[in-house]
MIMIDO-727399 format. One record per residue (C-alpha): residue number from 0; residue in one letter; z, y, x. Coordinates in steps of 0.5 Angstrom, whole numbers, plus 500, padded with zeros to 3 digits. Example, Ala and Ser with C-alpha at 12.3 -4.5 7.8 and 13.67 -1.06 7.14 Angstrom:
BEGIN
+-----+-----+-----+-----+-----+
:   n : res :   z :   y :   x :
+-----+-----+-----+-----+-----+
:   0 :   a : 516 : 491 : 525 :
:   1 :   s : 514 : 498 : 527 :
+-----+-----+-----+-----+-----+
***
This chain:
BEGIN
+-----+-----+-----+-----+-----+
:   n : res :   z :   y :   x :
+-----+-----+-----+-----+-----+
:   0 :   x : 809 : 747 : 615 :
:   1 :   x : 811 : 754 : 612 :
:   2 :   x : 811 : 760 : 616 :
:   3 :   x : 818 : 761 : 618 :
:   4 :   x : 817 : 754 : 621 :
:   5 :   x : 811 : 755 : 625 :
:   6 :   x : 813 : 762 : 628 :
:   7 :   x : 820 : 759 : 630 :
:   8 :   x : 816 : 753 : 633 :
:   9 :   x : 811 : 757 : 637 :
:  10 :   x : 817 : 761 : 640 :
:  11 :   x : 822 : 756 : 642 :
:  12 :   x : 817 : 749 : 643 :
:  13 :   x : 819 : 746 : 649 :
:  14 :   x : 824 : 751 : 651 :
:  15 :   x : 831 : 750 : 653 :
:  16 :   x : 836 : 755 : 649 :
:  17 :   x : 843 : 758 : 649 :
:  18 :   x : 846 : 762 : 643 :
:  19 :   x : 850 : 767 : 647 :
:  20 :   x : 856 : 769 : 642 :
:  21 :   x : 858 : 764 : 636 :
:  22 :   x : 861 : 770 : 632 :
:  23 :   x : 858 : 771 : 625 :
:  24 :   x : 851 : 772 : 627 :
:  25 :   x : 851 : 767 : 632 :
:  26 :   x : 853 : 762 : 627 :
:  27 :   x : 848 : 764 : 622 :
:  28 :   x : 843 : 763 : 628 :
:  29 :   x : 845 : 756 : 629 :
:  30 :   x : 845 : 754 : 622 :
:  31 :   x : 838 : 757 : 621 :
:  32 :   x : 835 : 754 : 628 :
:  33 :   x : 839 : 747 : 626 :
:  34 :   x : 836 : 747 : 619 :
:  35 :   x : 829 : 746 : 622 :
:  36 :   x : 830 : 743 : 628 :
:  37 :   x : 836 : 738 : 627 :
:  38 :   x : 835 : 734 : 633 :
:  39 :   x : 834 : 740 : 638 :
:  40 :   x : 839 : 741 : 644 :
:  41 :   x : 843 : 747 : 643 :
:  42 :   x : 848 : 750 : 648 :
:  43 :   x : 853 : 755 : 645 :
:  44 :   x : 856 : 760 : 650 :
:  45 :   x : 862 : 764 : 649 :
:  46 :   x : 868 : 767 : 652 :
:  47 :   x : 873 : 764 : 647 :
:  48 :   x : 874 : 756 : 649 :
:  49 :   x : 876 : 754 : 642 :
:  50 :   x : 869 : 755 : 640 :
:  51 :   x : 868 : 748 : 642 :
:  52 :   x : 873 : 745 : 636 :
:  53 :   x : 869 : 750 : 631 :
:  54 :   x : 868 : 746 : 624 :
:  55 :   x : 861 : 748 : 624 :
:  56 :   x : 859 : 744 : 630 :
:  57 :   x : 864 : 738 : 630 :
:  58 :   x : 858 : 733 : 627 :
:  59 :   x : 853 : 736 : 632 :
:  60 :   x : 851 : 731 : 638 :
:  61 :   x : 846 : 735 : 640 :
:  62 :   x : 850 : 741 : 643 :
:  63 :   x : 853 : 743 : 650 :
:  64 :   x : 858 : 749 : 651 :
:  65 :   x : 859 : 754 : 656 :
:  66 :   x : 866 : 757 : 655 :
:  67 :   x : 871 : 761 : 658 :
:  68 :   x : 871 : 768 : 661 :
:  69 :   x : 866 : 766 : 666 :
:  70 :   x : 861 : 764 : 661 :
:  71 :   x : 855 : 769 : 663 :
:  72 :   x : 855 : 766 : 670 :
:  73 :   x : 852 : 759 : 667 :
:  74 :   x : 846 : 761 : 662 :
:  75 :   x : 841 : 763 : 668 :
:  76 :   x : 838 : 756 : 667 :
:  77 :   x : 836 : 757 : 660 :
:  78 :   x : 829 : 759 : 658 :
:  79 :   x : 831 : 763 : 652 :
:  80 :   x : 838 : 767 : 650 :
:  81 :   x : 839 : 768 : 643 :
:  82 :   x : 844 : 774 : 644 :
:  83 :   x : 849 : 776 : 639 :
:  84 :   x : 850 : 784 : 639 :
:  85 :   x : 857 : 784 : 641 :
:  86 :   x : 856 : 781 : 648 :
:  87 :   x : 854 : 786 : 653 :
:  88 :   x : 849 : 785 : 659 :
:  89 :   x : 852 : 791 : 663 :
:  90 :   x : 853 : 786 : 669 :
:  91 :   x : 848 : 781 : 667 :
:  92 :   x : 842 : 781 : 671 :
:  93 :   x : 836 : 777 : 667 :
:  94 :   x : 832 : 772 : 671 :
:  95 :   x : 825 : 774 : 672 :
:  96 :   x : 822 : 768 : 667 :
:  97 :   x : 828 : 768 : 662 :
:  98 :   x : 827 : 771 : 655 :
:  99 :   x : 832 : 775 : 652 :
: 100 :   x : 832 : 774 : 644 :
: 101 :   x : 836 : 775 : 638 :
: 102 :   x : 837 : 774 : 631 :
: 103 :   x : 834 : 781 : 630 :
: 104 :   x : 828 : 779 : 634 :
: 105 :   x : 827 : 773 : 630 :
: 106 :   x : 828 : 776 : 623 :
: 107 :   x : 823 : 781 : 625 :
: 108 :   x : 818 : 776 : 627 :
: 109 :   x : 818 : 773 : 620 :
: 110 :   x : 819 : 779 : 616 :
: 111 :   x : 817 : 786 : 619 :
: 112 :   x : 812 : 788 : 614 :
: 113 :   x : 818 : 788 : 609 :
: 114 :   x : 823 : 791 : 613 :
: 115 :   x : 826 : 798 : 612 :
: 116 :   x : 830 : 799 : 618 :
: 117 :   x : 836 : 804 : 619 :
: 118 :   x : 839 : 806 : 626 :
: 119 :   x : 843 : 812 : 629 :
: 120 :   x : 849 : 813 : 632 :
: 121 :   x : 853 : 815 : 625 :
: 122 :   x : 851 : 815 : 618 :
: 123 :   x : 847 : 808 : 618 :
: 124 :   x : 852 : 804 : 613 :
: 125 :   x : 852 : 810 : 608 :
: 126 :   x : 844 : 811 : 609 :
: 127 :   x : 843 : 803 : 608 :
: 128 :   x : 848 : 803 : 602 :
: 129 :   x : 845 : 809 : 599 :
: 130 :   x : 838 : 806 : 600 :
: 131 :   x : 839 : 800 : 597 :
: 132 :   x : 843 : 803 : 591 :
: 133 :   x : 837 : 807 : 589 :
: 134 :   x : 832 : 801 : 590 :
: 135 :   x : 836 : 797 : 586 :
: 136 :   x : 837 : 802 : 580 :
: 137 :   x : 830 : 803 : 580 :
: 138 :   x : 829 : 795 : 579 :
: 139 :   x : 826 : 793 : 586 :
: 140 :   x : 828 : 787 : 589 :
: 141 :   x : 832 : 788 : 595 :
: 142 :   x : 837 : 785 : 600 :
: 143 :   x : 842 : 789 : 604 :
: 144 :   x : 843 : 786 : 611 :
: 145 :   x : 844 : 787 : 618 :
: 146 :   x : 850 : 791 : 621 :
: 147 :   x : 853 : 792 : 614 :
: 148 :   x : 855 : 785 : 614 :
: 149 :   x : 850 : 780 : 612 :
: 150 :   x : 847 : 776 : 618 :
: 151 :   x : 839 : 777 : 616 :
: 152 :   x : 838 : 770 : 617 :
: 153 :   x : 843 : 768 : 612 :
: 154 :   x : 838 : 771 : 606 :
: 155 :   x : 831 : 768 : 608 :
: 156 :   x : 832 : 763 : 602 :
: 157 :   x : 832 : 769 : 597 :
: 158 :   x : 826 : 773 : 600 :
: 159 :   x : 820 : 773 : 596 :
: 160 :   x : 813 : 776 : 598 :
: 161 :   x : 815 : 783 : 595 :
: 162 :   x : 822 : 783 : 597 :
: 163 :   x : 824 : 790 : 600 :
: 164 :   x : 829 : 788 : 606 :
: 165 :   x : 834 : 794 : 608 :
: 166 :   x : 836 : 793 : 615 :
: 167 :   x : 842 : 796 : 618 :
: 168 :   x : 841 : 796 : 626 :
: 169 :   x : 846 : 797 : 631 :
: 170 :   x : 843 : 799 : 638 :
: 171 :   x : 846 : 792 : 640 :
: 172 :   x : 841 : 789 : 635 :
: 173 :   x : 835 : 793 : 638 :
: 174 :   x : 836 : 792 : 645 :
: 175 :   x : 832 : 786 : 647 :
: 176 :   x : 827 : 786 : 641 :
: 177 :   x : 819 : 786 : 642 :
: 178 :   x : 817 : 788 : 634 :
: 179 :   x : 819 : 794 : 630 :
: 180 :   x : 820 : 794 : 622 :
: 181 :   x : 815 : 797 : 618 :
: 182 :   x : 819 : 803 : 616 :
: 183 :   x : 824 : 805 : 621 :
: 184 :   x : 829 : 811 : 620 :
: 185 :   x : 833 : 814 : 626 :
: 186 :   x : 838 : 818 : 624 :
: 187 :   x : 841 : 822 : 630 :
: 188 :   x : 843 : 820 : 637 :
: 189 :   x : 850 : 822 : 640 :
: 190 :   x : 854 : 819 : 646 :
: 191 :   x : 857 : 812 : 643 :
: 192 :   x : 858 : 805 : 646 :
: 193 :   x : 858 : 807 : 653 :
: 194 :   x : 863 : 801 : 655 :
: 195 :   x : 857 : 797 : 653 :
: 196 :   x : 852 : 800 : 657 :
: 197 :   x : 850 : 802 : 664 :
: 198 :   x : 849 : 809 : 661 :
: 199 :   x : 848 : 814 : 655 :
: 200 :   x : 840 : 813 : 657 :
: 201 :   x : 840 : 806 : 656 :
: 202 :   x : 844 : 806 : 649 :
: 203 :   x : 839 : 811 : 647 :
: 204 :   x : 833 : 807 : 649 :
: 205 :   x : 836 : 801 : 645 :
: 206 :   x : 836 : 805 : 639 :
: 207 :   x : 828 : 807 : 640 :
: 208 :   x : 826 : 800 : 640 :
: 209 :   x : 826 : 801 : 632 :
: 210 :   x : 820 : 805 : 633 :
: 211 :   x : 817 : 803 : 640 :
: 212 :   x : 813 : 797 : 637 :
: 213 :   x : 810 : 800 : 630 :
: 214 :   x : 803 : 801 : 629 :
: 215 :   x : 799 : 806 : 625 :
: 216 :   x : 800 : 802 : 619 :
: 217 :   x : 808 : 803 : 619 :
: 218 :   x : 812 : 809 : 618 :
: 219 :   x : 817 : 813 : 623 :
: 220 :   x : 822 : 817 : 619 :
: 221 :   x : 827 : 822 : 624 :
: 222 :   x : 831 : 828 : 623 :
: 223 :   x : 828 : 834 : 626 :
: 224 :   x : 834 : 838 : 627 :
: 225 :   x : 837 : 833 : 632 :
: 226 :   x : 837 : 836 : 639 :
: 227 :   x : 837 : 829 : 643 :
: 228 :   x : 832 : 826 : 638 :
: 229 :   x : 827 : 832 : 639 :
: 230 :   x : 828 : 831 : 647 :
: 231 :   x : 827 : 824 : 647 :
: 232 :   x : 821 : 824 : 643 :
: 233 :   x : 818 : 828 : 649 :
: 234 :   x : 818 : 821 : 652 :
: 235 :   x : 816 : 817 : 647 :
: 236 :   x : 809 : 814 : 644 :
: 237 :   x : 810 : 814 : 637 :
: 238 :   x : 804 : 810 : 634 :
: 239 :   x : 806 : 810 : 627 :
: 240 :   x : 806 : 815 : 622 :
: 241 :   x : 811 : 820 : 623 :
: 242 :   x : 815 : 824 : 617 :
: 243 :   x : 821 : 828 : 619 :
: 244 :   x : 827 : 832 : 615 :
: 245 :   x : 832 : 837 : 616 :
: 246 :   x : 835 : 844 : 614 :
: 247 :   x : 829 : 848 : 615 :
: 248 :   x : 823 : 850 : 612 :
: 249 :   x : 818 : 846 : 617 :
: 250 :   x : 820 : 839 : 615 :
: 251 :   x : 816 : 834 : 611 :
: 252 :   x : 823 : 834 : 606 :
: 253 :   x : 827 : 840 : 607 :
: 254 :   x : 834 : 842 : 605 :
: 255 :   x : 833 : 850 : 605 :
: 256 :   x : 836 : 856 : 602 :
: 257 :   x : 840 : 850 : 597 :
: 258 :   x : 833 : 847 : 595 :
: 259 :   x : 830 : 841 : 596 :
: 260 :   x : 823 : 842 : 598 :
: 261 :   x : 818 : 836 : 599 :
: 262 :   x : 812 : 837 : 603 :
: 263 :   x : 812 : 845 : 602 :
: 264 :   x : 811 : 844 : 594 :
: 265 :   x : 815 : 846 : 588 :
: 266 :   x : 823 : 845 : 590 :
: 267 :   x : 825 : 838 : 587 :
: 268 :   x : 831 : 838 : 581 :
: 269 :   x : 837 : 837 : 585 :
: 270 :   x : 844 : 838 : 583 :
: 271 :   x : 848 : 838 : 589 :
: 272 :   x : 855 : 837 : 584 :
: 273 :   x : 852 : 831 : 582 :
: 274 :   x : 851 : 828 : 589 :
: 275 :   x : 858 : 825 : 590 :
: 276 :   x : 858 : 825 : 598 :
: 277 :   x : 861 : 830 : 601 :
: 278 :   x : 858 : 834 : 607 :
: 279 :   x : 852 : 836 : 610 :
: 280 :   x : 851 : 830 : 614 :
: 281 :   x : 850 : 826 : 607 :
: 282 :   x : 845 : 831 : 605 :
: 283 :   x : 841 : 829 : 612 :
: 284 :   x : 842 : 822 : 610 :
: 285 :   x : 840 : 823 : 603 :
: 286 :   x : 833 : 826 : 605 :
: 287 :   x : 832 : 820 : 610 :
: 288 :   x : 833 : 815 : 604 :
: 289 :   x : 828 : 820 : 600 :
: 290 :   x : 823 : 819 : 605 :
: 291 :   x : 823 : 812 : 605 :
: 292 :   x : 823 : 811 : 598 :
: 293 :   x : 817 : 816 : 598 :
: 294 :   x : 813 : 812 : 603 :
: 295 :   x : 814 : 806 : 598 :
: 296 :   x : 811 : 810 : 593 :
: 297 :   x : 817 : 812 : 589 :
: 298 :   x : 818 : 818 : 585 :
: 299 :   x : 823 : 823 : 589 :
: 300 :   x : 826 : 826 : 582 :
: 301 :   x : 827 : 819 : 580 :
: 302 :   x : 830 : 817 : 586 :
: 303 :   x : 835 : 823 : 586 :
: 304 :   x : 837 : 822 : 579 :
: 305 :   x : 839 : 814 : 582 :
: 306 :   x : 843 : 817 : 588 :
: 307 :   x : 848 : 821 : 583 :
: 308 :   x : 851 : 814 : 581 :
: 309 :   x : 853 : 812 : 589 :
: 310 :   x : 860 : 813 : 590 :
: 311 :   x : 860 : 812 : 598 :
: 312 :   x : 863 : 807 : 602 :
: 313 :   x : 871 : 806 : 604 :
: 314 :   x : 873 : 810 : 611 :
: 315 :   x : 868 : 815 : 610 :
: 316 :   x : 871 : 822 : 608 :
: 317 :   x : 874 : 818 : 603 :
: 318 :   x : 879 : 821 : 598 :
: 319 :   x : 886 : 817 : 598 :
: 320 :   x : 891 : 820 : 594 :
: 321 :   x : 895 : 826 : 593 :
: 322 :   x : 902 : 825 : 595 :
: 323 :   x : 908 : 831 : 596 :
: 324 :   x : 902 : 836 : 594 :
: 325 :   x : 898 : 834 : 600 :
: 326 :   x : 891 : 831 : 599 :
: 327 :   x : 890 : 825 : 604 :
: 328 :   x : 883 : 823 : 607 :
: 329 :   x : 881 : 817 : 610 :
: 330 :   x : 875 : 818 : 615 :
: 331 :   x : 877 : 812 : 620 :
: 332 :   x : 869 : 811 : 621 :
: 333 :   x : 869 : 817 : 626 :
: 334 :   x : 869 : 814 : 633 :
: 335 :   x : 866 : 820 : 636 :
: 336 :   x : 867 : 828 : 636 :
: 337 :   x : 861 : 830 : 633 :
: 338 :   x : 863 : 825 : 627 :
: 339 :   x : 870 : 829 : 626 :
: 340 :   x : 867 : 836 : 627 :
: 341 :   x : 862 : 834 : 621 :
: 342 :   x : 868 : 831 : 617 :
: 343 :   x : 872 : 838 : 618 :
: 344 :   x : 867 : 842 : 616 :
: 345 :   x : 866 : 837 : 609 :
: 346 :   x : 873 : 839 : 607 :
: 347 :   x : 875 : 846 : 606 :
: 348 :   x : 882 : 846 : 606 :
: 349 :   x : 884 : 841 : 612 :
: 350 :   x : 891 : 843 : 615 :
: 351 :   x : 893 : 837 : 619 :
: 352 :   x : 888 : 833 : 623 :
: 353 :   x : 889 : 826 : 626 :
: 354 :   x : 886 : 824 : 632 :
: 355 :   x : 886 : 819 : 638 :
: 356 :   x : 885 : 812 : 640 :
: 357 :   x : 881 : 808 : 645 :
: 358 :   x : 878 : 811 : 651 :
: 359 :   x : 871 : 809 : 652 :
: 360 :   x : 869 : 815 : 657 :
: 361 :   x : 866 : 819 : 652 :
: 362 :   x : 865 : 827 : 653 :
: 363 :   x : 870 : 830 : 649 :
: 364 :   x : 869 : 837 : 651 :
: 365 :   x : 865 : 839 : 645 :
: 366 :   x : 871 : 837 : 640 :
: 367 :   x : 875 : 841 : 645 :
: 368 :   x : 871 : 847 : 644 :
: 369 :   x : 870 : 847 : 637 :
: 370 :   x : 877 : 846 : 635 :
: 371 :   x : 879 : 852 : 640 :
: 372 :   x : 874 : 856 : 636 :
: 373 :   x : 876 : 854 : 629 :
: 374 :   x : 882 : 856 : 625 :
: 375 :   x : 889 : 853 : 628 :
: 376 :   x : 890 : 846 : 625 :
: 377 :   x : 896 : 841 : 626 :
: 378 :   x : 893 : 836 : 631 :
: 379 :   x : 897 : 829 : 631 :
: 380 :   x : 895 : 825 : 637 :
: 381 :   x : 895 : 818 : 638 :
: 382 :   x : 893 : 813 : 644 :
: 383 :   x : 889 : 815 : 650 :
: 384 :   x : 884 : 819 : 647 :
: 385 :   x : 890 : 823 : 644 :
: 386 :   x : 893 : 824 : 651 :
: 387 :   x : 887 : 827 : 654 :
: 388 :   x : 886 : 831 : 648 :
: 389 :   x : 893 : 834 : 648 :
: 390 :   x : 892 : 836 : 656 :
: 391 :   x : 885 : 839 : 655 :
: 392 :   x : 887 : 843 : 648 :
: 393 :   x : 893 : 845 : 652 :
: 394 :   x : 889 : 848 : 658 :
: 395 :   x : 885 : 851 : 653 :
: 396 :   x : 891 : 855 : 650 :
: 397 :   x : 890 : 852 : 643 :
: 398 :   x : 893 : 856 : 638 :
: 399 :   x : 895 : 850 : 633 :
: 400 :   x : 900 : 845 : 633 :
: 401 :   x : 899 : 839 : 638 :
: 402 :   x : 904 : 833 : 636 :
: 403 :   x : 903 : 827 : 641 :
: 404 :   x : 905 : 821 : 637 :
: 405 :   x : 908 : 814 : 640 :
: 406 :   x : 906 : 810 : 634 :
: 407 :   x : 901 : 810 : 629 :
: 408 :   x : 906 : 808 : 624 :
: 409 :   x : 909 : 815 : 625 :
: 410 :   x : 903 : 819 : 622 :
: 411 :   x : 904 : 820 : 615 :
: 412 :   x : 912 : 822 : 616 :
: 413 :   x : 909 : 827 : 621 :
: 414 :   x : 903 : 829 : 616 :
: 415 :   x : 908 : 831 : 611 :
: 416 :   x : 913 : 835 : 615 :
: 417 :   x : 907 : 839 : 618 :
: 418 :   x : 902 : 840 : 612 :
: 419 :   x : 902 : 846 : 608 :
: 420 :   x : 903 : 844 : 600 :
: 421 :   x : 896 : 844 : 597 :
: 422 :   x : 892 : 843 : 603 :
: 423 :   x : 889 : 837 : 606 :
: 424 :   x : 891 : 832 : 612 :
: 425 :   x : 885 : 828 : 615 :
: 426 :   x : 884 : 822 : 619 :
: 427 :   x : 878 : 823 : 623 :
: 428 :   x : 880 : 820 : 630 :
: 429 :   x : 874 : 821 : 634 :
: 430 :   x : 875 : 815 : 638 :
: 431 :   x : 875 : 807 : 637 :
: 432 :   x : 880 : 803 : 634 :
: 433 :   x : 881 : 798 : 639 :
: 434 :   x : 887 : 800 : 642 :
: 435 :   x : 891 : 798 : 636 :
: 436 :   x : 887 : 795 : 631 :
: 437 :   x : 881 : 790 : 630 :
: 438 :   x : 876 : 795 : 628 :
: 439 :   x : 876 : 802 : 624 :
: 440 :   x : 876 : 798 : 617 :
: 441 :   x : 883 : 796 : 619 :
: 442 :   x : 885 : 802 : 622 :
: 443 :   x : 883 : 806 : 615 :
: 444 :   x : 887 : 800 : 611 :
: 445 :   x : 893 : 801 : 615 :
: 446 :   x : 893 : 809 : 614 :
: 447 :   x : 892 : 808 : 606 :
: 448 :   x : 897 : 803 : 606 :
: 449 :   x : 902 : 808 : 609 :
: 450 :   x : 900 : 813 : 604 :
: 451 :   x : 901 : 809 : 599 :
: 452 :   x : 909 : 807 : 601 :
: 453 :   x : 910 : 815 : 600 :
+-----+-----+-----+-----+-----+
***
């Protein structure tokens, strides 16, 4: 009996199980359990009633379903719930003896000693992709998994003893875990996903599970400049070796006076002009990656050199094109005010800013204050958040132009109308896309498509 089967068997033996959610991760969990236990009874619970006809399940006689809008009302009887990340437990009271697990929890049980886990409100995908890029460049056997797109249990057949598992972790994936990665990185903490959680506190402390179950042989990496992390650390018991990074001269890795300094030693050779990612926030991401690499015993300067060939990810301060003398940038990933502020500060000549989208009850006062004190911009405002920002900025006597739009399709024509030649137009919405789009990628792709019609 191999190790995976032993651990899985010990966990679910003689227990009733339900897979809660049958999207990408739920299907992955189903395939993994079925590969070891083809006869075990599994219940699938999902809000989508069409799941009952899913091709993956058609030949499975050991399946039952709880489908439709009341699917959460019928899962209390099960011993173990394998919860998918997109399912909110905001209004679900977990029975006393019920175990809430997940694909992440199961994967941690199997491979925690090989995992570098990365979480934070913003920067996760860029950080894990940069880390994966550097490790691959240096010839390491590594896999990129998790919230970035590849379900962790889909790659178990590729994992060897020395494989490094770079795992992007959302708060939803971390919410109910009882183990942590060997190397954990917490990038930052801001208000986000308040539609999913009962409070900002609950959201933050789901993130903190990335370090909660580490021991003295593990490593915890965090940003010393993040005020919320600093505040929360007063309440945390950190068992792992802690390493911090920041724009100061006190962190283990510091970017200070335009120099990259490691543990107070001679500055490392770092050519910021060769590093292709824009913005100070990406220097933070780089420092987190370098600490992870250093924890693996890798040479920092070799890692820096490898980082220069990383081109970044779509929808993250992505230069799209110059049209009619205007430079267009796509930062659709920016779904919170702090991300939008960082994007503005990363591009010197922003003249027009596109804001707004789905309202998730986030506090926008920090953005209103920032924009009011910043030089006047042309603000194209869409969606419910756009309406709220219009009212707040108007009351603040905003000196720039406030233009409310009824349709996302109108943004490029208005951008051309208002943006000065030679200047930049930036899509950095500070809001979710769910009012009009499936996700931020679809919103960014739509923006780019509109630009390319010019």
